C-alpha distance (Angstrom), angle and dihedral (degrees) to the residues before:
residue distance angle dihedral
M1 . . .
V2 3.76 . .
V3 3.79 89.5 .
L4 3.78 92.1 55.8
M5 3.84 89.2 48.4
V6 3.86 90.8 51.6
I7 3.76 89.8 48.9
L8 3.83 90.8 48.5
A9 3.77 89.8 53.3
I10 3.85 91.3 50.8
V11 3.80 92.7 47.3
S12 3.86 90.7 49.5
L13 3.76 89.9 50.9
V14 3.85 91.3 51.4
L15 3.77 90.9 47.1
I16 3.79 92.8 50.2
A17 3.83 92.4 46.6
S18 3.89 93.8 45.4
I19 3.82 90.9 51.6
L20 3.82 95.8 46.6
L21 3.80 91.6 47.8
Q22 3.78 93.5 57.0
S23 3.82 115.8 94.6
G24 3.80 120.6 -117.5
N25 3.77 118.9 -105.1
S26 3.88 96.2 -148.1
A27 3.69 141.4 8.9
G28 3.89 122.3 -116.2
L29 3.70 133.7 -25.8
S30 3.75 98.7 -52.2
G31 3.78 90.8 57.4
S32 3.84 91.5 52.8
I33 3.78 91.8 49.6
A34 3.83 96.2 45.0
G35 3.68 98.1 33.8
G36 3.80 99.0 46.4
A37 3.85 95.4 96.3
E38 3.78 91.8 45.9
Q39 3.74 92.0 49.6
L40 3.83 90.4 54.9
F41 3.81 99.4 37.1
G42 3.71 103.6 16.3
K43 3.87 135.7 85.0
K44 3.69 119.5 -43.3
K45 3.79 127.2 -161.7
S46 3.75 104.4 -118.9
K47 3.80 98.9 174.2
G48 3.73 137.5 56.6
Y49 3.83 132.9 25.1
E50 3.82 92.7 -39.6
A51 3.88 91.0 67.9
I52 3.87 89.2 43.8
L53 3.73 91.6 50.9
S54 3.76 93.5 46.2
R55 3.88 91.1 50.2
I56 3.75 90.7 48.4
A57 3.78 91.8 50.2
T58 3.84 92.1 50.3
I59 3.85 93.1 48.8
A60 3.76 91.4 46.1
A61 3.79 92.0 49.3
V62 3.76 92.9 51.5
A63 3.81 91.7 46.5
Y64 3.81 89.8 48.4
I65 3.83 92.0 52.5
V66 3.87 94.4 44.5
L67 3.81 92.4 46.2
S68 3.77 92.0 49.2
L69 3.76 91.9 50.9
V70 3.75 90.7 48.0
I71 3.81 93.2 51.0
V72 3.83 93.2 46.1
S73 3.90 90.3 49.0
L74 3.80 91.5 50.5
E75 3.84 92.2 50.6
V76 3.77 91.0 58.9
């Protein structure tokens, strides 16, 4: 149980770091309103460190959710 909690702490730090290292797409509230459709359907950066950070963040988020559910199910 302690091992899973330590792994969860490490995964959460990786998730936080990978999200904070990503660059923002737009500035301010006006950019989020105007650029929402472009963010969903527009150009995506598929190369470079942005793609690597995005993939790391996705994997860390899934691992965080799975580990959290496993820890909660073992507590019951």
